[in-house]
C-alpha positions as CSV (number, residue, x, y, z in Angstrom):
1,M,0.0,0.0,0.0
2,K,1.4,3.4,-1.0
3,I,0.5,6.9,-1.8
4,I,-0.5,7.1,-5.4
5,S,-0.3,10.8,-6.3
6,G,0.9,14.2,-5.1
7,F,4.1,15.2,-3.4
8,L,4.3,12.0,-1.3
9,K,3.7,9.8,-4.3
10,G,5.3,6.4,-4.0
11,R,5.8,6.5,-0.2
12,K,4.7,3.3,1.6
13,I,1.9,3.3,4.1
14,S,2.3,0.8,6.9
15,G,-0.3,-0.6,9.2
16,Y,-2.4,-2.8,6.9
17,E,-1.6,-5.8,9.1
18,I,-3.1,-4.2,12.2
19,V,-6.2,-6.2,13.3
20,G,-9.4,-4.3,12.5
21,T,-8.0,-2.3,9.6
22,R,-9.4,-2.5,6.1
23,P,-7.4,-0.1,4.0
24,T,-8.9,1.2,0.7
25,M,-7.2,-0.6,-2.1
26,D,-4.8,1.5,-4.3
27,R,-7.0,1.1,-7.5
28,V,-10.1,2.2,-5.6
29,K,-8.2,5.1,-4.0
30,E,-6.8,6.2,-7.4
31,S,-10.3,6.3,-8.8
32,L,-11.8,8.0,-5.8
33,F,-9.1,10.8,-5.7
34,G,-9.7,11.2,-9.5
35,M,-13.3,12.0,-8.6
36,I,-12.6,14.5,-5.8
37,Q,-9.2,16.0,-6.9
38,N,-10.8,19.5,-7.2
39,D,-12.2,19.2,-3.7
40,I,-8.9,18.6,-1.9
41,K,-6.4,21.5,-2.4
42,N,-6.1,23.9,0.6
43,K,-9.0,22.1,2.3
44,I,-9.6,20.9,5.9
45,V,-10.1,17.1,5.9
46,L,-11.4,14.6,8.4
47,D,-10.5,10.9,8.3
48,L,-12.9,9.8,11.0
49,F,-12.1,6.1,11.0
50,A,-8.5,6.5,9.9
51,G,-7.1,3.0,10.4
52,T,-3.8,3.2,8.5
53,G,-4.4,6.8,7.6
54,N,-4.4,5.8,3.9
55,L,-7.1,8.4,2.8
56,G,-5.9,11.2,4.9
57,F,-2.3,10.8,3.7
58,E,-3.4,10.8,0.1
59,A,-5.4,14.0,0.8
60,I,-2.4,15.7,2.3
61,S,-0.2,14.5,-0.6
62,N,-2.7,16.1,-3.0
63,G,-2.7,19.5,-1.3
64,A,-5.0,19.4,1.7
65,Q,-4.2,22.1,4.2
66,L,-4.9,20.0,7.2
67,C,-6.1,16.5,8.0
68,Y,-7.6,15.3,11.3
69,F,-6.9,11.6,11.7
70,N,-9.1,9.9,14.2
71,D,-9.2,6.2,15.2
72,I,-10.1,4.4,18.4
73,N,-7.4,1.8,17.9
74,K,-4.2,2.9,19.7
75,K,-2.0,0.8,17.4
76,C,-3.4,2.6,14.4
77,I,-2.8,6.0,16.1
78,L,0.8,5.1,16.9
79,N,1.4,4.0,13.3
80,I,-0.2,7.1,11.9
81,K,2.0,9.3,14.2
82,K,5.1,7.4,13.1
83,M,4.3,7.9,9.4
84,I,3.5,11.6,9.9
85,D,7.0,12.0,11.3
86,E,8.5,9.9,8.5
87,F,6.7,12.0,5.9
88,N,7.6,15.2,7.7
89,I,4.0,16.5,7.6
90,N,3.5,17.3,11.2
91,E,2.1,20.8,10.5
92,K,-0.6,19.3,8.2
93,A,-1.9,16.6,10.6
94,I,-3.8,16.4,13.9
95,V,-4.2,12.9,15.4
96,M,-6.9,11.9,17.8
97,N,-7.5,8.7,19.6
98,E,-11.3,8.9,20.3
99,N,-14.3,6.9,19.5
100,Y,-16.2,8.6,16.6
101,I,-18.9,10.0,18.8
102,S,-16.4,11.7,21.1
103,A,-14.5,13.0,18.2
104,L,-17.6,14.5,16.6
105,E,-18.5,16.1,19.9
106,I,-15.1,17.6,20.2
107,F,-15.4,19.2,16.7
108,K,-18.9,20.5,17.6
109,K,-17.7,22.0,20.9
110,N,-14.7,23.7,19.2
111,N,-16.7,24.9,16.1
112,I,-14.5,22.9,13.7
113,S,-16.0,22.2,10.3
114,F,-14.6,20.3,7.3
115,D,-14.4,20.6,3.6
116,V,-14.0,16.8,3.1
117,V,-15.0,14.0,5.4
118,F,-14.0,10.4,4.8
119,L,-16.3,7.8,6.4
120,D,-15.1,4.3,6.3
121,P,-16.3,2.6,9.6
122,P,-16.5,-1.1,10.1
123,Y,-19.1,-2.4,7.6
124,N,-21.1,-4.4,10.2
125,D,-21.8,-1.2,12.2
126,K,-24.0,0.5,9.6
127,I,-23.6,3.9,11.3
128,E,-23.0,6.1,8.3
129,N,-26.6,7.5,8.2
130,N,-26.4,8.5,11.9
131,I,-23.0,10.1,11.4
132,I,-24.0,12.1,8.4
133,V,-27.2,13.4,10.1
134,Y,-25.1,14.4,13.1
135,I,-22.6,16.2,10.8
136,K,-25.5,18.1,9.2
137,E,-27.3,19.0,12.4
138,N,-24.1,20.3,14.0
139,N,-22.7,22.2,11.0
140,L,-19.6,20.1,10.8
141,L,-19.5,20.2,6.9
142,K,-18.8,23.5,5.2
143,I,-21.0,24.6,2.3
144,N,-19.7,22.8,-0.9
145,G,-18.0,20.3,1.3
146,I,-18.2,16.6,0.5
147,I,-18.6,13.4,2.5
148,V,-17.0,10.3,1.0
149,C,-18.5,7.0,2.2
150,E,-17.0,3.5,1.7
151,V,-19.8,0.9,2.3
152,D,-20.4,-2.7,1.5
153,S,-24.0,-2.2,0.4
154,L,-26.2,0.7,-0.7
155,Y,-28.3,1.1,2.4
156,L,-27.6,4.8,2.9
157,N,-30.7,6.9,3.2
158,I,-29.4,10.5,3.1
159,D,-31.6,13.4,2.1
160,C,-29.8,16.2,3.9
161,Y,-27.0,16.3,1.3
162,K,-27.0,15.8,-2.5
163,K,-25.6,12.5,-3.7
164,I,-23.1,13.4,-6.5
165,K,-21.4,10.1,-7.2
166,E,-21.8,6.4,-6.6
167,K,-19.5,3.7,-7.9
168,K,-19.1,0.0,-7.2
169,Y,-15.7,-1.6,-6.8
170,G,-15.9,-5.3,-6.3
171,D,-17.7,-5.9,-3.0
172,K,-17.7,-2.2,-1.9
173,Y,-19.2,1.1,-3.0
174,I,-17.9,4.6,-2.9
175,V,-20.8,7.1,-2.4
176,I,-20.1,10.9,-2.4
177,Y,-22.4,13.5,-0.9
178,K,-22.1,17.3,-1.3
179,Y,-23.5,20.1,0.9
180,E,-25.1,22.5,-1.5
181,K,-27.1,25.6,-0.4
């Protein structure tokens, strides 16, 4: 697993062997970032279930101003911090070791909102709908911001944002929503 584009292109991402991670495959990531390349540069990004940090690192490599990496798994967090140091991108990354609910509450309390949110929680949890509604109700997504969901089935029932893209990759789907006024 490696970064596929941008100034960190070719750098290896470790952590795929950590129990509980399910990194986005390089071919899926390449297609995904092709779809959102105009939504990344100089933007504030949230990788809420960061795992290996794969999506957040790709966003930084492609010009994101700042990425918040959050994961509940301490091994994942230690690995992400190690790679941030290796990639020398400390000023572009904030790392949090919280469950997703606590992380969202911290953002709400501190009036932090995002241009891009990556949602890739464990498939069995089926919590994306609730997270997206929470993001909307608490103004955590900026106008023209996007939410990128990686899911195993098309069960999402979102009407608070406009679905702008949906694509199937093997046994998973990438669904992208946009906040339009």
